[in-house]
C-alpha positions, 0 to 999 in steps of 0.5 A, spaced: 462 123 277 459 129 276 455 132 282 449 137 280 449 144 283 442 143 286 445 137 290 451 141 292 447 147 295 443 142 298 448 138 302 451 145 304 445 147 307 444 141 311 451 142 313 450 149 315 443 147 319 447 142 323 453 147 325 448 152 327 443 147 331 450 144 334 452 151 336 445 153 339 445 146 343 452 148 346 450 155 348 443 152 351 447 146 355 452 151 358 446 156 360 446 153 367 454 155 368 453 161 365 447 163 370 451 161 376 456 164 373 462 159 373 468 162 371 472 156 369 467 154 364 468 155 356 466 163 354 467 165 361 474 163 363 478 169 365 472 174 364 471 175 372 475 181 373 470 185 368 464 181 368 460 184 373 456 190 371 454 192 364 458 187 361 454 181 365 447 184 362 450 185 355 453 177 355 446 175 357 442 179 352 448 176 347 447 169 348 440 169 348 438 173 342 444 171 338 441 163 338 434 166 337 436 170 331 440 164 328 434 159 329 429 164 326 434 166 320 433 159 318 426 159 318 425 165 314 430 162 309 425 157 308 422 158 301 416 154 303 414 159 309 415 165 304 410 162 299 405 159 303 405 164 309 407 171 307 404 174 313 408 170 318 414 171 314 413 178 314 412 178 322 417 174 323 422 178 319 420 184 323 421 181 330 428 178 327 430 185 324 428 188 331 432 183 335 438 184 331 439 191 331 436 192 338 439 186 342 444 183 338 448 189 335 449 193 341 451 187 346 456 185 341 459 192 341 459 192 348 462 185 349 467 187 343 471 191 348 473 186 352 475 180 347 480 176 350 484 175 344 486 183 344 485 189 340 485 186 333 480 181 335 476 186 338 476 190 332 473 184 328 468 183 333 466 191 333 466 191 326 462 185 325 456 188 329 456 194 326 456 191 319 451 186 321 446 191 324 447 195 317 445 189 313 439 187 317 437 195 316 438 195 309 434 188 308 428 191 312 428 197 308 428 193 301 422 189 303 418 196 305 420 198 298 418 192 295 424 190 292 424 183 294 430 180 290 435 186 294 431 184 300 433 177 300 440 178 298 441 183 304 438 178 309 442 172 306 448 177 308 445 178 315 444 171 316 451 169 313 454 174 318 450 171 324 453 165 322 460 167 324 458 165 331 458 158 329 464 158 324 468 161 329 467 155 334 468 151 328 475 154 327 477 153 334 475 146 334 479 145 328 485 149 331 485 144 338 484 138 334 490 140 329 494 142 335 495 150 333 496 154 339 499 160 335 498 167 338 495 170 332 490 165 331 485 167 335 485 174 332 485 172 325 479 167 326 475 173 329 476 176 322 476 170 318 469 167 321 465 173 318 469 175 312 471 169 308 463 166 309 461 173 306 466 173 301 464 166 299 456 168 299 458 175 294 461 170 289 457 164 289 450 167 290 449 171 283 452 165 279 447 160 283 441 165 281 443 165 274 443 157 274 436 156 277 431 154 272 426 160 273 432 165 271 432 162 264 424 163 263 423 169 258 421 175 262 413 176 262 410 183 260 406 186 265 405 191 271 412 192 276 408 189 281 409 181 281 405 175 284 410 175 289 410 182 291 403 182 291 403 176 296 408 180 301 403 186 301 397 182 303 
């Protein structure tokens, strides 16, 4: 049975949305234990020696700004929002980039120094933070310049990197179910949680764009400023 690419994309989008919502719900449900804080709970397990002080502030900033950026990112990826409410899309985009660069990236960088899985995992999380900040900045710059095709690509990269928080939890869950307790698994998962999704995006997105019906239309003659760009400039 042949399945059309559009159905596959829709199923993948639904799966991603469900995974992100599950991750955000998990963080929200653990907030009381995090605020106490309870060092026998999930992420705080074994972190008491270095928790109080700068790490504490970075941790709370990260667990609040991270899910917020994910939820706003899902909203910004909505084609209908971009088409019907370009001003809302633009304002939310500014909030999103400011949140990522001003909160998510600095807090993630500080927390990476204390990764439980060791220096290899710490390097993965630090690199992830830097790359996420860079892609968000590039996406914003492309929007300012009016290059919205490039802007969408850079922001898709940013959202994919943000989704690493959900992917690494998925990998951890699969490892627990499978009974995998290898010492190198956590450091490997720290890198795989964002490198693999990013690689998949880079390979598949151009192909998806070529397969869309709109891309098969003949190019229209006219000014460089397209109708879509005009909507963004209102």
